[in-house]
PDB file of N, CA, C and O in Angstrom:
ATOM      1  N   UNK A   1     -14.537  -3.831  90.677  1.00  0.00           N
ATOM      2  CA  UNK A   1     -12.591  -3.598  90.954  1.00  0.00           C
ATOM      3  C   UNK A   1     -13.085  -2.217  91.573  1.00  0.00           C
ATOM      4  O   UNK A   1     -13.835  -1.435  90.989  1.00  0.00           O
ATOM      5  N   UNK A   2     -12.649  -2.070  92.612  1.00  0.00           N
ATOM      6  CA  UNK A   2     -12.677  -0.757  93.959  1.00  0.00           C
ATOM      7  C   UNK A   2     -11.321  -0.327  93.831  1.00  0.00           C
ATOM      8  O   UNK A   2     -10.420  -1.089  94.184  1.00  0.00           O
ATOM      9  N   UNK A   3     -11.109   0.631  93.439  1.00  0.00           N
ATOM     10  CA  UNK A   3      -9.430   2.225  93.407  1.00  0.00           C
ATOM     11  C   UNK A   3     -10.089   2.456  94.384  1.00  0.00           C
ATOM     12  O   UNK A   3     -11.309   2.495  94.538  1.00  0.00           O
ATOM     13  N   UNK A   4      -8.807   2.699  95.441  1.00  0.00           N
ATOM     14  CA  UNK A   4      -8.626   3.913  96.945  1.00  0.00           C
ATOM     15  C   UNK A   4      -7.621   4.140  96.645  1.00  0.00           C
ATOM     16  O   UNK A   4      -6.852   3.452  95.973  1.00  0.00           O
ATOM     17  N   UNK A   5      -7.466   5.176  97.115  1.00  0.00           N
ATOM     18  CA  UNK A   5      -5.850   6.063  96.896  1.00  0.00           C
ATOM     19  C   UNK A   5      -5.440   6.200  98.590  1.00  0.00           C
ATOM     20  O   UNK A   5      -5.790   6.836  99.585  1.00  0.00           O
ATOM     21  N   UNK A   6      -4.337   5.021  98.129  1.00  0.00           N
ATOM     22  CA  UNK A   6      -3.573   5.377  99.519  1.00  0.00           C
ATOM     23  C   UNK A   6      -2.530   6.366 100.092  1.00  0.00           C
ATOM     24  O   UNK A   6      -1.454   5.979  99.634  1.00  0.00           O
ATOM     25  N   UNK A   7      -2.342   7.338 100.787  1.00  0.00           N
ATOM     26  CA  UNK A   7      -1.356   7.786 100.853  1.00  0.00           C
ATOM     27  C   UNK A   7       0.069   7.661 101.878  1.00  0.00           C
ATOM     28  O   UNK A   7       0.025   7.453 103.090  1.00  0.00           O
ATOM     29  N   UNK A   8       0.712   7.756 101.456  1.00  0.00           N
ATOM     30  CA  UNK A   8       2.620   7.829 102.395  1.00  0.00           C
ATOM     31  C   UNK A   8       2.203   8.583 103.368  1.00  0.00           C
ATOM     32  O   UNK A   8       1.109   9.147 103.402  1.00  0.00           O
ATOM     33  N   UNK A   9       2.984   8.620 104.128  1.00  0.00           N
ATOM     34  CA  UNK A   9       2.814   9.559 105.377  1.00  0.00           C
ATOM     35  C   UNK A   9       3.927  11.186 104.208  1.00  0.00           C
ATOM     36  O   UNK A   9       3.694  12.356 103.903  1.00  0.00           O
ATOM     37  N   UNK A  10       4.868  10.356 104.021  1.00  0.00           N
ATOM     38  CA  UNK A  10       5.324  11.247 102.632  1.00  0.00           C
ATOM     39  C   UNK A  10       5.318  11.741 101.642  1.00  0.00           C
ATOM     40  O   UNK A  10       6.254  12.325 101.096  1.00  0.00           O
ATOM     41  N   UNK A  11       4.144  11.558 101.225  1.00  0.00           N
ATOM     42  CA  UNK A  11       2.731  12.331 100.600  1.00  0.00           C
ATOM     43  C   UNK A  11       1.749  13.326 100.785  1.00  0.00           C
ATOM     44  O   UNK A  11       1.204  14.084  99.983  1.00  0.00           O
ATOM     45  N   UNK A  12       1.600  13.128 102.334  1.00  0.00           N
ATOM     46  CA  UNK A  12       0.632  13.801 102.932  1.00  0.00           C
ATOM     47  C   UNK A  12       0.135  15.342 102.377  1.00  0.00           C
ATOM     48  O   UNK A  12       1.066  16.145 102.312  1.00  0.00           O
ATOM     49  N   UNK A  13      -0.853  15.727 102.076  1.00  0.00           N
ATOM     50  CA  UNK A  13      -1.315  17.297 101.800  1.00  0.00           C
ATOM     51  C   UNK A  13      -1.652  17.585 102.922  1.00  0.00           C
ATOM     52  O   UNK A  13      -2.539  17.213 103.690  1.00  0.00           O
ATOM     53  N   UNK A  14      -0.719  18.410 102.949  1.00  0.00           N
ATOM     54  CA  UNK A  14      -1.638  19.625 104.280  1.00  0.00           C
ATOM     55  C   UNK A  14      -1.148  21.197 104.177  1.00  0.00           C
ATOM     56  O   UNK A  14      -0.136  21.792 103.807  1.00  0.00           O
ATOM     57  N   UNK A  15      -2.887  21.641 104.899  1.00  0.00           N
ATOM     58  CA  UNK A  15      -3.257  23.477 104.660  1.00  0.00           C
ATOM     59  C   UNK A  15      -2.631  23.941 105.666  1.00  0.00           C
ATOM     60  O   UNK A  15      -3.023  23.413 106.707  1.00  0.00           O
ATOM     61  N   UNK A  16      -1.773  24.752 105.820  1.00  0.00           N
ATOM     62  CA  UNK A  16      -1.571  25.465 107.048  1.00  0.00           C
ATOM     63  C   UNK A  16      -1.876  26.951 106.956  1.00  0.00           C
ATOM     64  O   UNK A  16      -1.494  27.661 106.025  1.00  0.00           O
ATOM     65  N   UNK A  17      -2.927  27.559 108.473  1.00  0.00           N
ATOM     66  CA  UNK A  17      -2.664  29.132 107.937  1.00  0.00           C
ATOM     67  C   UNK A  17      -1.938  29.579 109.749  1.00  0.00           C
ATOM     68  O   UNK A  17      -2.304  29.449 110.917  1.00  0.00           O
ATOM     69  N   UNK A  18      -0.418  30.296 108.789  1.00  0.00           N
ATOM     70  CA  UNK A  18       0.421  30.652 109.846  1.00  0.00           C
ATOM     71  C   UNK A  18      -0.109  32.292 110.114  1.00  0.00           C
ATOM     72  O   UNK A  18      -0.183  33.178 109.263  1.00  0.00           O
ATOM     73  N   UNK A  19      -0.415  32.373 111.445  1.00  0.00           N
ATOM     74  CA  UNK A  19      -0.681  34.142 111.648  1.00  0.00           C
ATOM     75  C   UNK A  19       0.390  34.561 112.482  1.00  0.00           C
ATOM     76  O   UNK A  19       0.631  33.865 113.468  1.00  0.00           O
ATOM     77  N   UNK A  20       1.035  35.513 112.278  1.00  0.00           N
ATOM     78  CA  UNK A  20       2.287  36.055 113.280  1.00  0.00           C
ATOM     79  C   UNK A  20       1.095  37.360 114.005  1.00  0.00           C
ATOM     80  O   UNK A  20      -0.088  37.021 113.996  1.00  0.00           O
ATOM     81  N   UNK A  21       1.468  38.920 114.656  1.00  0.00           N
ATOM     82  CA  UNK A  21       0.879  39.908 114.547  1.00  0.00           C
ATOM     83  C   UNK A  21      -0.012  40.712 113.895  1.00  0.00           C
ATOM     84  O   UNK A  21      -1.073  41.216 114.264  1.00  0.00           O
ATOM     85  N   UNK A  22       0.782  40.760 112.540  1.00  0.00           N
ATOM     86  CA  UNK A  22       0.724  41.338 110.832  1.00  0.00           C
ATOM     87  C   UNK A  22       0.836  40.979 109.813  1.00  0.00           C
ATOM     88  O   UNK A  22       0.490  41.521 108.763  1.00  0.00           O
ATOM     89  N   UNK A  23       1.470  39.755 110.036  1.00  0.00           N
ATOM     90  CA  UNK A  23       1.327  39.275 108.657  1.00  0.00           C
ATOM     91  C   UNK A  23       0.697  37.850 109.017  1.00  0.00           C
ATOM     92  O   UNK A  23       0.515  37.301 110.104  1.00  0.00           O
ATOM     93  N   UNK A  24       0.423  37.444 107.668  1.00  0.00           N
ATOM     94  CA  UNK A  24      -0.888  35.748 107.535  1.00  0.00           C
ATOM     95  C   UNK A  24      -0.140  35.395 106.940  1.00  0.00           C
ATOM     96  O   UNK A  24       0.513  36.271 106.372  1.00  0.00           O
ATOM     97  N   UNK A  25       0.282  33.850 106.662  1.00  0.00           N
ATOM     98  CA  UNK A  25       0.594  33.419 105.837  1.00  0.00           C
ATOM     99  C   UNK A  25      -0.352  31.962 105.064  1.00  0.00           C
ATOM    100  O   UNK A  25      -0.628  31.207 105.996  1.00  0.00           O
ATOM    101  N   UNK A  26      -0.666  31.627 104.283  1.00  0.00           N
ATOM    102  CA  UNK A  26      -1.198  30.196 104.018  1.00  0.00           C
ATOM    103  C   UNK A  26      -0.778  29.628 102.531  1.00  0.00           C
ATOM    104  O   UNK A  26      -0.825  30.060 101.379  1.00  0.00           O
ATOM    105  N   UNK A  27      -0.234  28.121 103.346  1.00  0.00           N
ATOM    106  CA  UNK A  27       1.103  27.260 102.953  1.00  0.00           C
ATOM    107  C   UNK A  27       0.025  25.827 102.488  1.00  0.00           C
ATOM    108  O   UNK A  27      -1.121  25.549 102.839  1.00  0.00           O
ATOM    109  N   UNK A  28       0.725  25.321 101.815  1.00  0.00           N
ATOM    110  CA  UNK A  28       0.354  23.878 101.344  1.00  0.00           C
ATOM    111  C   UNK A  28       1.625  23.033 101.864  1.00  0.00           C
ATOM    112  O   UNK A  28       2.785  23.443 101.804  1.00  0.00           O
ATOM    113  N   UNK A  29       1.177  21.655 102.438  1.00  0.00           N
ATOM    114  CA  UNK A  29       3.441  20.884 102.459  1.00  0.00           C
ATOM    115  C   UNK A  29       2.523  19.625 102.152  1.00  0.00           C
ATOM    116  O   UNK A  29       1.529  19.160 102.711  1.00  0.00           O
ATOM    117  N   UNK A  30       3.399  19.198 100.831  1.00  0.00           N
ATOM    118  CA  UNK A  30       3.556  18.218 100.867  1.00  0.00           C
ATOM    119  C   UNK A  30       4.771  17.416 101.032  1.00  0.00           C
ATOM    120  O   UNK A  30       5.724  17.413 100.252  1.00  0.00           O
ATOM    121  N   UNK A  31       4.659  16.736 102.113  1.00  0.00           N
ATOM    122  CA  UNK A  31       5.944  16.092 102.672  1.00  0.00           C
ATOM    123  C   UNK A  31       6.344  17.041 103.506  1.00  0.00           C
ATOM    124  O   UNK A  31       5.858  17.744 104.392  1.00  0.00           O
ATOM    125  N   UNK A  32       7.414  16.862 102.953  1.00  0.00           N
ATOM    126  CA  UNK A  32       8.876  18.575 103.853  1.00  0.00           C
ATOM    127  C   UNK A  32       8.689  19.444 102.350  1.00  0.00           C
ATOM    128  O   UNK A  32       8.848  20.647 102.142  1.00  0.00           O
ATOM    129  N   UNK A  33       8.452  18.788 101.787  1.00  0.00           N
ATOM    130  CA  UNK A  33       7.840  20.242 100.754  1.00  0.00           C
ATOM    131  C   UNK A  33       6.907  21.704 101.142  1.00  0.00           C
ATOM    132  O   UNK A  33       5.683  21.721 101.271  1.00  0.00           O
ATOM    133  N   UNK A  34       7.574  22.564 101.244  1.00  0.00           N
ATOM    134  CA  UNK A  34       6.553  23.960 101.433  1.00  0.00           C
ATOM    135  C   UNK A  34       6.418  24.586  99.892  1.00  0.00           C
ATOM    136  O   UNK A  34       7.179  24.960  99.000  1.00  0.00           O
ATOM    137  N   UNK A  35       4.968  24.470 100.127  1.00  0.00           N
ATOM    138  CA  UNK A  35       4.498  24.888  99.094  1.00  0.00           C
ATOM    139  C   UNK A  35       3.448  26.349  99.486  1.00  0.00           C
ATOM    140  O   UNK A  35       2.273  26.302  99.848  1.00  0.00           O
ATOM    141  N   UNK A  36       4.444  27.805  99.243  1.00  0.00           N
ATOM    142  CA  UNK A  36       4.005  28.943  99.977  1.00  0.00           C
ATOM    143  C   UNK A  36       2.270  29.425  98.362  1.00  0.00           C
ATOM    144  O   UNK A  36       2.291  29.720  97.167  1.00  0.00           O
ATOM    145  N   UNK A  37       1.388  29.262  99.189  1.00  0.00           N
ATOM    146  CA  UNK A  37       0.084  29.369  98.643  1.00  0.00           C
ATOM    147  C   UNK A  37      -0.086  31.643  98.133  1.00  0.00           C
ATOM    148  O   UNK A  37      -0.211  32.289  97.093  1.00  0.00           O
ATOM    149  N   UNK A  38       0.013  31.933  99.471  1.00  0.00           N
ATOM    150  CA  UNK A  38      -0.149  33.104  99.972  1.00  0.00           C
ATOM    151  C   UNK A  38       0.418  33.682 101.359  1.00  0.00           C
ATOM    152  O   UNK A  38       0.316  33.193 102.484  1.00  0.00           O
ATOM    153  N   UNK A  39       1.131  35.025 100.893  1.00  0.00           N
ATOM    154  CA  UNK A  39       1.853  35.336 102.504  1.00  0.00           C
ATOM    155  C   UNK A  39       1.807  36.810 102.421  1.00  0.00           C
ATOM    156  O   UNK A  39       2.192  37.373 101.396  1.00  0.00           O
ATOM    157  N   UNK A  40       1.371  37.452 103.410  1.00  0.00           N
ATOM    158  CA  UNK A  40       1.384  38.423 103.631  1.00  0.00           C
ATOM    159  C   UNK A  40       3.059  39.433 103.886  1.00  0.00           C
ATOM    160  O   UNK A  40       3.114  40.649 103.702  1.00  0.00           O
ATOM    161  N   UNK A  41       4.019  38.749 104.240  1.00  0.00           N
ATOM    162  CA  UNK A  41       5.420  39.532 104.659  1.00  0.00           C
ATOM    163  C   UNK A  41       5.990  39.779 103.625  1.00  0.00           C
ATOM    164  O   UNK A  41       6.861  40.647 103.556  1.00  0.00           O
ATOM    165  N   UNK A  42       5.474  38.811 102.278  1.00  0.00           N
ATOM    166  CA  UNK A  42       6.359  39.301 100.935  1.00  0.00           C
ATOM    167  C   UNK A  42       6.832  40.385 100.593  1.00  0.00           C
ATOM    168  O   UNK A  42       7.965  40.318 100.115  1.00  0.00           O
ATOM    169  N   UNK A  43       6.310  41.511 100.673  1.00  0.00           N
ATOM    170  CA  UNK A  43       6.169  43.353 100.139  1.00  0.00           C
ATOM    171  C   UNK A  43       7.447  43.421 101.427  1.00  0.00           C
ATOM    172  O   UNK A  43       8.438  43.955 100.929  1.00  0.00           O
ATOM    173  N   UNK A  44       7.636  43.128 102.562  1.00  0.00           N
ATOM    174  CA  UNK A  44       8.514  43.464 103.475  1.00  0.00           C
ATOM    175  C   UNK A  44       9.541  42.821 103.427  1.00  0.00           C
ATOM    176  O   UNK A  44      10.592  43.416 103.662  1.00  0.00           O
ATOM    177  N   UNK A  45       9.560  41.625 103.159  1.00  0.00           N
ATOM    178  CA  UNK A  45      10.719  40.678 102.300  1.00  0.00           C
ATOM    179  C   UNK A  45      11.455  40.858 101.466  1.00  0.00           C
ATOM    180  O   UNK A  45      12.616  40.484 101.632  1.00  0.00           O
ATOM    181  N   UNK A  46      11.065  41.498 100.247  1.00  0.00           N
ATOM    182  CA  UNK A  46      11.849  42.337  99.644  1.00  0.00           C
ATOM    183  C   UNK A  46      12.407  43.890  99.682  1.00  0.00           C
ATOM    184  O   UNK A  46      13.354  44.346  99.041  1.00  0.00           O
ATOM    185  N   UNK A  47      11.621  44.511 100.538  1.00  0.00           N
ATOM    186  CA  UNK A  47      11.929  45.675 100.726  1.00  0.00           C
ATOM    187  C   UNK A  47      13.467  45.612 102.146  1.00  0.00           C
ATOM    188  O   UNK A  47      13.962  46.639 102.611  1.00  0.00           O
ATOM    189  N   UNK A  48      13.822  44.466 102.463  1.00  0.00           N
ATOM    190  CA  UNK A  48      14.630  44.442 103.172  1.00  0.00           C
ATOM    191  C   UNK A  48      15.579  44.169 102.903  1.00  0.00           C
ATOM    192  O   UNK A  48      16.640  44.323 103.509  1.00  0.00           O
ATOM    193  N   UNK A  49      15.232  43.429 101.347  1.00  0.00           N
ATOM    194  CA  UNK A  49      16.949  42.842 100.549  1.00  0.00           C
ATOM    195  C   UNK A  49      16.350  40.921 100.655  1.00  0.00           C
ATOM    196  O   UNK A  49      16.943  40.160  99.891  1.00  0.00           O
ATOM    197  N   UNK A  50      15.392  40.383 101.452  1.00  0.00           N
ATOM    198  CA  UNK A  50      15.734  39.148 101.985  1.00  0.00           C
ATOM    199  C   UNK A  50      15.444  38.833 101.123  1.00  0.00           C
ATOM    200  O   UNK A  50      16.422  38.832 100.375  1.00  0.00           O
ATOM    201  N   UNK A  51      14.433  38.441 100.548  1.00  0.00           N
ATOM    202  CA  UNK A  51      13.700  37.650  98.763  1.00  0.00           C
ATOM    203  C   UNK A  51      13.827  38.060  98.206  1.00  0.00           C
ATOM    204  O   UNK A  51      13.191  39.016  97.762  1.00  0.00           O
ATOM    205  N   UNK A  52      15.815  37.029  97.488  1.00  0.00           N
ATOM    206  CA  UNK A  52      15.501  37.119  95.890  1.00  0.00           C
ATOM    207  C   UNK A  52      15.195  36.506  95.266  1.00  0.00           C
ATOM    208  O   UNK A  52      15.294  36.731  94.059  1.00  0.00           O
ATOM    209  N   UNK A  53      14.635  35.354  95.777  1.00  0.00           N
ATOM    210  CA  UNK A  53      14.487  34.355  94.257  1.00  0.00           C
ATOM    211  C   UNK A  53      12.734  34.304  94.735  1.00  0.00           C
ATOM    212  O   UNK A  53      12.286  35.449  94.670  1.00  0.00           O
ATOM    213  N   UNK A  54      12.052  33.657  95.022  1.00  0.00           N
ATOM    214  CA  UNK A  54      10.257  32.881  94.086  1.00  0.00           C
ATOM    215  C   UNK A  54      10.750  32.518  96.411  1.00  0.00           C
ATOM    216  O   UNK A  54      10.488  33.366  97.265  1.00  0.00           O
ATOM    217  N   UNK A  55      11.257  31.471  96.654  1.00  0.00           N
ATOM    218  CA  UNK A  55      11.291  30.290  97.363  1.00  0.00           C
ATOM    219  C   UNK A  55      12.070  31.602  98.793  1.00  0.00           C
ATOM    220  O   UNK A  55      12.930  32.462  98.981  1.00  0.00           O
ATOM    221  N   UNK A  56      11.023  30.901  99.380  1.00  0.00           N
ATOM    222  CA  UNK A  56      11.332  32.226 100.986  1.00  0.00           C
ATOM    223  C   UNK A  56      12.564  30.866 101.172  1.00  0.00           C
ATOM    224  O   UNK A  56      12.784  29.772 100.652  1.00  0.00           O
ATOM    225  N   UNK A  57      13.294  31.949 102.509  1.00  0.00           N
ATOM    226  CA  UNK A  57      14.549  31.473 103.175  1.00  0.00           C
ATOM    227  C   UNK A  57      14.260  30.938 104.423  1.00  0.00           C
ATOM    228  O   UNK A  57      13.394  31.312 105.213  1.00  0.00           O
ATOM    229  N   UNK A  58      15.084  30.000 104.538  1.00  0.00           N
ATOM    230  CA  UNK A  58      15.289  28.854 105.757  1.00  0.00           C
ATOM    231  C   UNK A  58      14.641  29.824 106.853  1.00  0.00           C
ATOM    232  O   UNK A  58      13.591  29.487 107.401  1.00  0.00           O
ATOM    233  N   UNK A  59      15.391  31.255 107.227  1.00  0.00           N
ATOM    234  CA  UNK A  59      15.468  31.380 108.563  1.00  0.00           C
ATOM    235  C   UNK A  59      14.072  32.145 108.429  1.00  0.00           C
ATOM    236  O   UNK A  59      14.208  33.120 109.169  1.00  0.00           O
ATOM    237  N   UNK A  60      13.108  32.185 107.996  1.00  0.00           N
ATOM    238  CA  UNK A  60      11.553  33.363 107.639  1.00  0.00           C
ATOM    239  C   UNK A  60      11.268  32.206 108.998  1.00  0.00           C
ATOM    240  O   UNK A  60      11.462  31.000 109.150  1.00  0.00           O
ATOM    241  N   UNK A  61      10.815  33.102 109.680  1.00  0.00           N
ATOM    242  CA  UNK A  61       9.572  33.144 110.748  1.00  0.00           C
ATOM    243  C   UNK A  61       8.605  32.527 110.402  1.00  0.00           C
ATOM    244  O   UNK A  61       8.061  32.197 111.456  1.00  0.00           O
ATOM    245  N   UNK A  62       7.906  32.071 109.399  1.00  0.00           N
ATOM    246  CA  UNK A  62       7.254  31.217 108.777  1.00  0.00           C
ATOM    247  C   UNK A  62       7.573  29.963 108.753  1.00  0.00           C
ATOM    248  O   UNK A  62       7.065  28.874 109.019  1.00  0.00           O
ATOM    249  N   UNK A  63       8.348  30.308 108.446  1.00  0.00           N
ATOM    250  CA  UNK A  63       9.414  28.761 107.580  1.00  0.00           C
ATOM    251  C   UNK A  63       9.490  28.084 109.216  1.00  0.00           C
ATOM    252  O   UNK A  63       9.041  26.947 109.364  1.00  0.00           O
ATOM    253  N   UNK A  64       9.905  28.613 110.079  1.00  0.00           N
ATOM    254  CA  UNK A  64      10.557  28.281 111.107  1.00  0.00           C
ATOM    255  C   UNK A  64       9.286  27.645 111.568  1.00  0.00           C
ATOM    256  O   UNK A  64       9.334  26.429 111.756  1.00  0.00           O
ATOM    257  N   UNK A  65       7.945  28.384 111.823  1.00  0.00           N
ATOM    258  CA  UNK A  65       7.242  27.915 112.721  1.00  0.00           C
ATOM    259  C   UNK A  65       6.243  26.915 112.196  1.00  0.00           C
ATOM    260  O   UNK A  65       5.345  26.375 112.842  1.00  0.00           O
ATOM    261  N   UNK A  66       6.617  26.712 110.592  1.00  0.00           N
ATOM    262  CA  UNK A  66       6.034  25.343 110.195  1.00  0.00           C
ATOM    263  C   UNK A  66       6.810  23.817 110.643  1.00  0.00           C
ATOM    264  O   UNK A  66       6.203  22.760 110.817  1.00  0.00           O
ATOM    265  N   UNK A  67       7.935  23.970 110.741  1.00  0.00           N
ATOM    266  CA  UNK A  67       8.794  23.189 110.905  1.00  0.00           C
ATOM    267  C   UNK A  67       8.594  22.557 112.394  1.00  0.00           C
ATOM    268  O   UNK A  67       8.438  21.397 112.777  1.00  0.00           O
ATOM    269  N   UNK A  68       8.651  23.572 112.945  1.00  0.00           N
ATOM    270  CA  UNK A  68       8.630  23.460 114.575  1.00  0.00           C
ATOM    271  C   UNK A  68       7.227  22.472 114.781  1.00  0.00           C
ATOM    272  O   UNK A  68       7.168  21.441 115.451  1.00  0.00           O
ATOM    273  N   UNK A  69       6.091  23.137 113.970  1.00  0.00           N
ATOM    274  CA  UNK A  69       5.056  22.764 114.033  1.00  0.00           C
ATOM    275  C   UNK A  69       4.765  21.056 113.631  1.00  0.00           C
ATOM    276  O   UNK A  69       4.053  20.224 114.195  1.00  0.00           O
ATOM    277  N   UNK A  70       5.554  20.965 112.539  1.00  0.00           N
ATOM    278  CA  UNK A  70       5.104  19.761 111.643  1.00  0.00           C
ATOM    279  C   UNK A  70       5.489  18.700 112.348  1.00  0.00           C
ATOM    280  O   UNK A  70       4.693  17.846 112.739  1.00  0.00           O
ATOM    281  N   UNK A  71       7.122  18.662 112.629  1.00  0.00           N
ATOM    282  CA  UNK A  71       8.124  18.167 113.663  1.00  0.00           C
ATOM    283  C   UNK A  71       7.978  17.795 114.892  1.00  0.00           C
ATOM    284  O   UNK A  71       8.624  16.828 115.296  1.00  0.00           O
ATOM    285  N   UNK A  72       6.786  18.734 116.043  1.00  0.00           N
ATOM    286  CA  UNK A  72       6.908  18.825 117.250  1.00  0.00           C
ATOM    287  C   UNK A  72       8.042  18.744 118.009  1.00  0.00           C
ATOM    288  O   UNK A  72       8.160  18.142 119.077  1.00  0.00           O
ATOM    289  N   UNK A  73       9.003  19.470 117.326  1.00  0.00           N
ATOM    290  CA  UNK A  73      10.634  19.967 117.780  1.00  0.00           C
ATOM    291  C   UNK A  73       9.796  20.507 119.781  1.00  0.00           C
ATOM    292  O   UNK A  73       9.689  20.160 120.957  1.00  0.00           O
ATOM    293  N   UNK A  74       9.477  21.502 118.802  1.00  0.00           N
ATOM    294  CA  UNK A  74       8.887  22.731 120.210  1.00  0.00           C
ATOM    295  C   UNK A  74       7.393  23.312 119.642  1.00  0.00           C
ATOM    296  O   UNK A  74       6.972  22.978 118.535  1.00  0.00           O
ATOM    297  N   UNK A  75       6.996  23.796 120.122  1.00  0.00           N
ATOM    298  CA  UNK A  75       5.395  24.915 120.409  1.00  0.00           C
ATOM    299  C   UNK A  75       6.360  25.429 119.728  1.00  0.00           C
ATOM    300  O   UNK A  75       7.549  25.546 120.024  1.00  0.00           O
ATOM    301  N   UNK A  76       5.341  25.970 118.062  1.00  0.00           N
ATOM    302  CA  UNK A  76       5.723  27.073 116.701  1.00  0.00           C
ATOM    303  C   UNK A  76       5.844  28.686 117.861  1.00  0.00           C
ATOM    304  O   UNK A  76       5.907  28.503 119.077  1.00  0.00           O
ATOM    305  N   UNK A  77       5.855  29.707 117.461  1.00  0.00           N
ATOM    306  CA  UNK A  77       5.823  30.828 118.604  1.00  0.00           C
ATOM    307  C   UNK A  77       5.254  31.805 117.870  1.00  0.00           C
ATOM    308  O   UNK A  77       5.528  32.970 118.161  1.00  0.00           O
ATOM    309  N   UNK A  78       4.230  31.485 116.630  1.00  0.00           N
ATOM    310  CA  UNK A  78       3.541  32.205 115.893  1.00  0.00           C
ATOM    311  C   UNK A  78       2.383  30.777 115.699  1.00  0.00           C
ATOM    312  O   UNK A  78       2.718  29.621 115.441  1.00  0.00           O
ATOM    313  N   UNK A  79       0.882  31.333 115.930  1.00  0.00           N
ATOM    314  CA  UNK A  79      -0.260  30.489 115.720  1.00  0.00           C
ATOM    315  C   UNK A  79      -0.278  29.708 114.973  1.00  0.00           C
ATOM    316  O   UNK A  79       0.341  30.249 114.057  1.00  0.00           O
ATOM    317  N   UNK A  80      -0.583  28.610 114.584  1.00  0.00           N
ATOM    318  CA  UNK A  80      -0.368  27.687 113.153  1.00  0.00           C
ATOM    319  C   UNK A  80      -1.912  26.970 113.131  1.00  0.00           C
ATOM    320  O   UNK A  80      -2.090  26.290 114.142  1.00  0.00           O
ATOM    321  N   UNK A  81      -2.811  26.977 112.400  1.00  0.00           N
ATOM    322  CA  UNK A  81      -4.129  26.410 112.666  1.00  0.00           C
ATOM    323  C   UNK A  81      -4.001  25.627 111.323  1.00  0.00           C
ATOM    324  O   UNK A  81      -3.711  26.310 110.340  1.00  0.00           O
ATOM    325  N   UNK A  82      -4.163  24.406 111.163  1.00  0.00           N
ATOM    326  CA  UNK A  82      -4.412  23.066 109.653  1.00  0.00           C
ATOM    327  C   UNK A  82      -6.026  23.552 109.630  1.00  0.00           C
ATOM    328  O   UNK A  82      -6.621  23.869 110.660  1.00  0.00           O
ATOM    329  N   UNK A  83      -6.629  23.561 108.314  1.00  0.00           N
ATOM    330  CA  UNK A  83      -7.259  23.422 107.947  1.00  0.00           C
ATOM    331  C   UNK A  83      -7.325  22.008 107.137  1.00  0.00           C
ATOM    332  O   UNK A  83      -8.336  21.706 106.503  1.00  0.00           O
TER     333      UNK A  83
END
């Protein structure tokens, strides 16, 4: 009996590194869900009062760059590298 795992495109796991001039974020994307592993921008978000929960807001520059990269809407403004 041969066992193989076939991932649907909705269950695809991708690891991305997003870089800006001063910060870097390493994220894992499962389908359309963004799972944050590490982000250098978190202290700045807390200091500015943007980050009040554990999840990043939808208007975060890193989240927008990831969405642009995955959906191919437009070229992302930040550098996105898939690992």
